Residue, then its C-alpha position, 0 to 999 in steps of 0.5 A: m643086457s637091454k637098456s631098460l633093465k640097466k636103467k632100473n638097476h642104476w644107482t641114479n634112480k634110487v637118488h632122492e631129495a630131503v627139504v630140510t630147515r634149521g630148529k630153534e639152535g640152528e641145527l639141521g639135525f644130522e651129523l655130517k661124517g666122511g669128506a675128501e680129507i679121508g677119501q669119502f664122499p660126505y655121509f650122514g652120521e647120526v640123524k637126530q629127530g627133532k633137531g631139524l625140521i625135515q619138510s619133505g623126503k627123509l633122511a637116513q643114517d649112512e646115506l651118501l650126500l650128493e647135493v646141497n641147494n643143487m651145489p655138488v658136494a662129492g669131492l669137498t672136505t666135511r669142513d667145506v660142506l659144512a661151510v656150504i650148508k652154513h650159507c644156505k638159506d632155509p629151506v635147504r635141499l639135499k640130495c641123497v643116495k643110499q650106500a651100496s650094501v658091500k660090506a666093509d671087511m670084504v673091501s679091507t680084505r680085497l684091497e690088502l690082497w691087491i696090494e700084496g699082488r694076489a689079485e687072483e685070490m680075490v672073489i668077485i661079487t656080483p650085485s645081486e650077491a652084494q644085496s643079499s649079504 
């Protein structure tokens, strides 16, 4: 596969930045979910309109949060990520990326098969097939 094709499909090309300021009540307007305490990357839950002021970029539900003001937050607990955000001055720069579109039930089924030692029964899905589901 050519290098240019690999670069086009790489997830780092889909990372984007949103610049947010706090609303009147000090809220940034999004719910934070996930975190290292449950073995997940931090990601956005509900993004509330009108609570925080998005100066540039956009935030979407279920996007992964990678950095807060150039500080990597992958591997941090939700509490730690919220502490980082709390201590940031406005505006807050958030680097985010859309999660892969693999269905959760497919992942859990594969994991169950792997745990049971039946890996040969697993169906391998290519990235193009995952995007179409």
